N, C-alpha and C positions, 0 to 999 in steps of 0.2 A: 723650638717650643710646640713642633706637630707632637710627637712624643706625649710630653703633657697635658693634650687634649682631652676631654672627656665631655659627655653630653652630661645635661644640667651644671656646667661651670660658669661662671661668672667672668667676663671677659673684657677687655677694654682696644678702642683705635683710634688714630688719628683721625681728626675730624672736622675740616675749620680750621680756627686758633687752638685748638682744643683735645677733648677725648669724648668719647661715648662710649655708650658701655651696651651690652645686653646680656642675653644667656644662653649657650651655646644648644639647640635645638638638635643638630647632625651634623655629621664628620662623614663629608663624600672622599672616597679616597683615590677615587678612579671616575673618569669623565664629567658631564657638567652637573655644575648645582644652581638650582635658580631659584628665586624670590621675586612676587609681584605686588609694587606699594599700591597701598589704595590713596585714592586721591581726594577730596572731598567734595563734594557739588556746591554750587555758588546758592547761597540763601535766597529765597524771595524774601521782599520787604514785610510782607503779613505771614511768613514761616520765617522767622530770622532764627528760631529756635532747632529749628532739622537740617543735620547734617546727611548726607547722602554719602557713602562709601560709594567710588567709582572706580573699576579695574584703574591702573596706574604703568607704571613702565615695566618690563621686567629686567632684573640684573642677572648677573650670571656672572660665574666662575669657571675656570677650567681647572680641576684638581692635576697635581705634576703628583710623580715621584719623591718623598718627601717631605712634599707642601699641599695637605689637602684643599680642599674648599669646605667651607663652613659656615651652616646657615645657623643664624642665629637669630631669635626674637627680641625685641624691645616694645617699650613703649612707643605708639605710632607704627612705626614702619619695621617688618624684619627686614634684616641683610644677609647678604651672603659678603664674607671674604675669601682672603688667603690665609691660610694658618701664618705665614711669616708678619703678613699685617695685624697681628695679633699680641696684645699682653694680657696678663694675668691678673687679675683684680684680686687682691689680697685682702685677707679680713680684717679692719682694725679693732685690734683686741688689746 
């Protein structure tokens, strides 16, 4: 799949009991690719409508020859995966 990947492409991967999806932001051929997740601060009783994003965990993958690391944007938190973990999302027509 690595040779088919391109920025802006929709991809999916196994997550939990199903699949998650996102769009490729960057393909890293050498070295480390990292993303930092967002955590939402706890609401206070009198400001229940306010969500404060806090810095979360940093997740990384190290690219290998023929298996690049791929940064993926998605609703919620961005992720980073290796190319072999991804599936192409085909348009339903």
